[in-house]
C-alpha positions as CSV (number, residue, x, y, z in Angstrom):
1,M,-0.2,0.0,0.1
2,P,1.9,3.0,-1.2
3,P,1.7,6.1,1.8
4,I,-0.9,8.5,1.5
5,H,0.1,11.7,1.4
6,R,-1.2,14.5,3.6
7,S,-1.1,18.2,3.2
8,P,0.3,20.6,5.7
9,N,-2.3,22.1,7.8
10,R,-2.2,25.8,8.0
11,H,-0.4,25.3,12.1
12,E,2.2,22.5,10.1
13,M,2.0,26.1,7.5
14,K,3.6,29.3,9.4
15,M,6.0,26.6,11.2
16,L,7.3,25.4,8.5
17,I,7.7,29.6,7.0
18,A,8.8,30.7,10.5
19,A,12.0,28.4,10.7
20,I,12.5,29.3,7.0
21,L,12.4,33.3,8.6
22,V,14.5,31.9,11.1
23,L,17.2,30.3,8.8
24,T,17.6,32.8,5.7
25,S,18.0,35.6,8.5
26,A,20.8,33.8,10.2
27,F,22.1,32.4,7.3
28,A,22.0,36.9,6.8
29,Q,23.3,37.5,9.6
30,A,26.6,35.4,9.2
31,A,27.7,36.7,5.9
32,D,27.5,40.2,7.2
33,K,30.2,39.2,10.2
34,P,33.4,39.7,9.0
35,Q,34.9,35.8,8.9
36,P,38.4,35.2,10.5
37,A,41.4,36.3,7.8
38,S,43.1,33.0,6.7
39,D,44.9,30.4,8.2
40,L,48.6,32.8,9.5
41,K,50.8,32.9,7.2
42,S,54.4,33.8,8.6
43,I,57.4,35.1,6.9
44,S,59.1,32.9,4.1
45,A,62.7,32.7,5.7
46,L,64.7,34.0,8.5
47,D,68.6,34.3,9.1
48,V,68.1,33.2,12.9
49,P,71.5,34.1,13.9
50,R,71.1,37.7,12.1
51,Y,67.7,38.0,14.2
52,M,69.8,37.7,17.2
53,G,70.6,40.2,19.5
54,T,68.1,42.5,21.4
55,W,64.8,43.3,20.9
56,Y,62.2,46.5,22.3
57,E,58.9,45.3,23.0
58,I,56.9,48.7,21.8
59,A,53.6,47.2,22.1
60,K,51.6,43.6,22.5
61,F,48.6,42.0,22.9
62,P,47.8,42.2,27.2
63,A,49.1,38.4,27.7
64,W,48.5,36.8,31.6
65,F,52.2,36.0,32.1
66,Q,52.9,39.6,31.9
67,K,50.6,41.7,33.5
68,K,53.4,42.4,36.0
69,C,55.3,44.5,33.5
70,V,55.0,48.3,33.2
71,A,58.1,49.5,31.2
72,D,61.2,48.4,29.9
73,T,60.3,45.4,27.6
74,R,62.6,43.7,26.0
75,A,64.1,40.2,24.6
76,E,66.9,39.5,24.0
77,Y,68.4,36.7,21.6
78,T,72.0,34.4,21.7
79,L,72.0,31.1,19.4
80,Q,74.6,28.8,21.5
81,P,76.5,25.6,20.0
82,D,73.7,23.3,19.9
83,G,71.2,25.2,17.2
84,H,68.8,26.0,20.0
85,V,68.1,30.3,21.5
86,Q,68.5,31.4,24.8
87,V,65.6,34.0,25.6
88,I,66.1,36.7,28.5
89,N,63.6,38.3,29.3
90,R,63.7,41.3,30.9
91,C,60.5,44.9,32.0
92,R,60.4,46.9,35.0
93,Q,57.9,45.9,37.4
94,G,55.5,48.8,38.8
95,S,57.5,48.7,42.0
96,G,60.5,49.9,40.0
97,E,62.4,46.5,39.4
98,M,63.6,44.9,36.6
99,K,62.3,41.0,36.8
100,E,63.9,38.4,33.8
101,A,62.9,35.3,33.6
102,L,65.2,33.6,31.2
103,G,63.9,30.3,28.2
104,S,64.9,28.5,25.5
105,G,64.1,28.8,21.4
106,R,63.7,26.2,18.7
107,Q,63.2,26.1,15.1
108,I,60.2,24.2,13.9
109,G,61.7,23.0,10.1
110,D,64.7,23.4,8.3
111,T,67.3,26.6,9.0
112,A,65.6,28.7,7.2
113,S,62.3,28.4,9.3
114,S,60.3,31.6,10.6
115,K,58.2,29.3,12.4
116,L,60.0,29.0,16.1
117,E,58.6,27.6,20.0
118,V,60.4,28.8,22.8
119,R,59.2,27.4,26.7
120,F,60.6,29.2,30.2
121,A,59.9,25.7,31.7
122,P,62.5,24.1,33.5
123,A,64.6,22.4,31.2
124,W,63.4,18.9,32.5
125,L,60.5,19.7,30.8
126,S,61.4,20.7,28.1
127,F,59.6,16.8,26.7
128,L,56.3,17.8,27.6
129,P,54.6,19.7,23.9
130,M,52.4,21.5,26.6
131,V,55.9,23.6,28.1
132,W,57.0,25.4,24.5
133,G,55.0,27.9,23.3
134,D,54.8,29.1,19.4
135,Y,57.1,31.9,18.0
136,W,56.3,32.6,13.9
137,V,58.2,35.5,13.0
138,I,55.2,37.4,10.6
139,D,56.2,40.3,9.3
140,L,60.0,41.2,9.3
141,D,62.4,44.8,7.6
142,P,64.4,44.1,5.2
143,A,66.9,45.2,8.1
144,Y,65.6,43.4,10.8
145,Q,64.1,46.8,12.5
146,L,61.5,46.6,13.0
147,V,59.4,42.4,14.3
148,A,55.5,41.5,14.5
149,V,55.7,37.7,16.1
150,S,52.5,36.1,17.0
151,E,50.7,32.5,17.2
152,P,48.2,30.6,15.0
153,K,46.0,31.7,16.8
154,R,46.6,35.0,17.1
155,E,46.3,35.0,20.5
156,Y,49.6,36.7,21.0
157,L,51.1,39.8,19.7
158,W,54.3,41.6,19.8
159,I,56.2,44.0,18.3
160,L,59.4,44.3,18.8
161,S,62.3,47.2,17.1
162,R,66.1,46.9,17.4
163,S,65.9,50.9,19.1
164,P,63.4,52.2,22.2
165,K,61.5,54.2,20.1
166,V,60.2,53.4,16.7
167,D,59.7,54.8,13.1
168,L,56.1,56.5,12.2
169,A,55.3,55.8,9.2
170,A,57.5,52.3,9.6
171,Y,54.8,51.5,13.0
172,D,51.6,52.6,11.0
173,A,52.9,50.6,8.1
174,L,53.4,47.6,9.8
175,L,49.3,48.0,11.7
176,T,48.2,48.2,8.5
177,R,49.7,44.7,7.4
178,L,48.7,43.9,10.7
179,S,44.9,44.7,10.4
180,G,44.9,43.1,6.7
181,Q,46.1,39.7,8.8
182,G,43.1,40.0,10.5
183,F,44.3,41.0,13.8
184,D,41.8,42.9,15.8
185,L,44.3,46.6,16.6
186,Q,42.2,47.4,19.4
187,R,43.5,45.4,21.6
188,L,47.0,46.9,20.9
189,E,48.6,48.0,23.9
190,K,52.0,50.1,23.3
191,T,54.8,49.6,26.6
192,P,56.8,52.8,27.4
193,Q,60.1,52.5,26.3
194,R,61.4,54.4,29.2
195,N,65.2,53.6,30.1
């Protein structure tokens, strides 16, 4: 016996129309929202020995592990014989005291890779993947004077310079490029460099 087809009653028709309207509205709202940028890209190649030295923090996205830092934040990178990078981060706290954190970095991939990982946990924990954080060089001027560093989720962002003060035109151009990569620059905080 073939199935019996019946026309929907008035209540069912109203429910169907309401469901279609809700779905149409949801799709329209989703189309109006800015879509997240595609996967974050790091620069094509990094000359790690040239990158070594002192970098001053010019601006950053706030990070819980930097909440006590109020000024004079800088990082010093030193290439080690085993190919790892010694990382020394320093910042001035509200008390005026300079604090430092000692860490280690390593490249992911070949010797020109701009994707690194850093850790500040003790060396004996380095076998644990969760102690390593992504450090991707996503923008770097040809003279290795101004750099932007982030990670795939764009939760963190640092703008670093070889000098405590940065050329405003170069900084603004960098911000334009970062905006084009999907960063919410409203979150960016400038870092005072007093010394």
